[in-house]
C-alpha positions, -999 to 999 in steps of 0.1 A, spaced: 671 107 -649 638 89 -645 612 109 -627 603 97 -593 566 97 -585 545 83 -557 521 54 -561 492 79 -557 506 101 -585 511 70 -607 475 59 -603 462 95 -608 481 97 -641 469 62 -652 432 69 -646 434 105 -659 448 90 -692 422 63 -692 391 82 -682 376 88 -717 383 52 -728 375 33 -696 339 24 -704 349 9 -737 365 -21 -720 351 -56 -725 335 -57 -691 310 -30 -702 294 -52 -729 257 -54 -722 254 -90 -712 284 -88 -689 274 -56 -671 238 -69 -666 252 -101 -651 274 -82 -627 248 -56 -617 223 -84 -609 248 -101 -587 257 -69 -569 220 -61 -562 213 -96 -550 243 -100 -528 240 -66 -512 203 -71 -508 196 -36 -521 162 -23 -514 146 7 -532 149 31 -502 185 22 -494 213 47 -494 242 32 -514 279 42 -518 301 32 -547 337 36 -533 363 38 -560 334 40 -585 354 58 -613 331 69 -642 299 59 -623 290 33 -650 286 5 -625 267 27 -601 242 36 -629 236 0 -637 230 -9 -601 207 20 -596 186 10 -625 186 -27 -616 176 -20 -580 150 7 -588 166 29 -562 148 61 -551 180 79 -541 211 85 -561 241 62 -556 270 83 -543 301 76 -565 333 83 -547 366 84 -565 399 104 -561 403 110 -599 382 141 -609 386 132 -646 369 99 -640 341 116 -621 333 139 -650 313 111 -666 296 101 -633 283 136 -628 263 134 -660 245 101 -652 210 98 -640 208 82 -606 244 90 -597 260 117 -575 297 123 -574 322 130 -546 359 135 -553 377 118 -523 402 91 -516 391 61 -497 410 69 -465 395 104 -462 360 90 -469 362 62 -444 374 86 -417 344 108 -419 322 109 -389 292 126 -405 283 98 -429 258 69 -425 245 46 -452 229 12 -458 251 -4 -484 286 2 -498 301 -13 -530 339 -15 -537 342 -29 -572 376 -37 -587 393 -11 -565 404 -29 -534 439 -37 -548 446 1 -546 438 3 -509 465 8 -483 458 4 -446 428 -17 -455 419 -27 -419 416 9 -410 393 15 -439 372 -16 -430 368 -3 -394 357 31 -407 332 16 -430 319 -6 -402 313 25 -381 296 44 -409 272 16 -419 237 14 -403 233 -15 -379 220 -39 -407 243 -25 -433 265 -44 -457 297 -40 -476 304 -58 -509 339 -61 -524 339 -73 -561 374 -83 -571 394 -109 -589 416 -138 -577 454 -132 -580 456 -157 -609 434 -148 -638 425 -164 -671 430 -133 -692 452 -136 -724 479 -114 -710 516 -118 -717 536 -135 -689 550 -104 -673 515 -89 -672 501 -120 -655 529 -118 -629 522 -81 -622 485 -87 -618 492 -115 -593 516 -93 -573 491 -64 -568 460 -85 -562 452 -94 -526 438 -129 -521 402 -131 -510 411 -151 -480 433 -122 -468 404 -98 -474 380 -121 -455 403 -122 -425 407 -84 -425 370 -79 -426 363 -103 -398 389 -85 -377 370 -53 -382 338 -69 -369 321 -81 -401 304 -114 -407 318 -125 -441 307 -147 -470 327 -153 -502 315 -166 -536 333 -169 -569 315 -166 -602 328 -167 -638 315 -152 -670 325 -167 -704 339 -142 -729 347 -141 -766 368 -111 -775 382 -100 -809 420 -104 -807 428 -70 -823 404 -53 -799 420 -70 -769 455 -61 -781 444 -25 -785 430 -24 -749 464 -37 -737 481 -9 -756 458 15 -738 468 0 -705 431 -6 -697 439 -23 -664 461 -7 -637 486 -36 -636 497 -25 -671 505 11 -661 541 3 -652 550 -12 -686 566 12 -709 559 13 -747 587 -12 -756 577 -36 -728 541 -35 -740 552 -41 -776 573 -70 -765 544 -85 -746 521 -80 -776 546 -98 -798 545 -127 -774 507 -128 -775 507 -125 -813 529 -155 -816 508 -175 -791 475 -167 -807 486 -164 -843 460 -188 -856 431 -171 -837 409 -141 -845 388 -145 -813 400 -151 -778 379 -173 -755 384 -170 -718 365 -166 -685 364 -136 -662 363 -149 -627 350 -124 -601 351 -128 -563 321 -114 -543 330 -108 -507 301 -97 -485 306 -81 -451 275 -78 -429 271 -61 -395 244 -86 -388 250 -124 -384 231 -134 -415 253 -135 -446 231 -143 -476 244 -163 -506 238 -155 -543 211 -177 -558 226 -198 -585 198 -191 -610 214 -172 -639 223 -192 -670 255 -171 -671 267 -183 -637 295 -209 -637 306 -226 -605 
C-alpha cells in the first residue's frame, strides 16, 4: 500500500533531501544571482538601515546576496519551515535564521519590518490572502513586499509531464496581483528574462535530483521516462539554450509603486 502523506510532509521530505544540493542549481551561477540580487534591491528600494525578511528563504543564499548588494547594516532574517535548509543559512554572514512556516510567521503580532522578500516560494502558500493581510499589518507604513516567481508556462527544457506539473502548481501573477490589492497593497508587476546556456548532462542530473519542487511527485521510472524523452529531443545538442523568465510583483503600503530601471545589459523585455 502506498504511504499517504500530507502536502506539508511531502515538501519537508523534498527540501530535506535537496538541502545540501540546492545551491548547486543553475540559478546560483554568479552572473545570474548578481542579476537577480540587483533587481531585488532596486525593486524593494532597500536602504542600508532597513530591516528585511526573506520568507521561504531556504538556505539563505539569496538573502546573503541581497545583504551584500544593499550594504545592509542589519542581518536579513531568513524564515523557512525546513530546518535542514536553514543549517546553511545560519553559517552565512549577514543572515539570521528562523524556523517557521509562513502562516505562523504572518500571524505574529510582535513583528515589524521595512521590507519582505518572497522568492520562488509563493506557489507553496495556502490561504494566501490571509498571509498578505498579515504581512500588510506587520510592515511599517512605507513598507514593501516583493514576490519573485515565474509564470505558469516556462521555457525550461523539461519533459512534457514536468511542464504540465509546473503549470498546475504555479499561480498566475494576475491572480497574485488581485490578492495583494484585496489585502490593501498598491501593486506593480514586471517580467524580466535571463538568457542561459546549460550543459545538457548537468541539466539532466538536476532533473534526476528533482531540483525543483514540481519534480517531487515523479517516481524514478517516471523521471527516467521523461529523461529519455528529453534525450531524444536534444540528441544533437551538448548545450541547452533557454531563458529563465522571472516575475517581480511589488506590493507597497504607500501609493507610489516604483518600476525597475531597464539599465542592465542582462535585462530582456
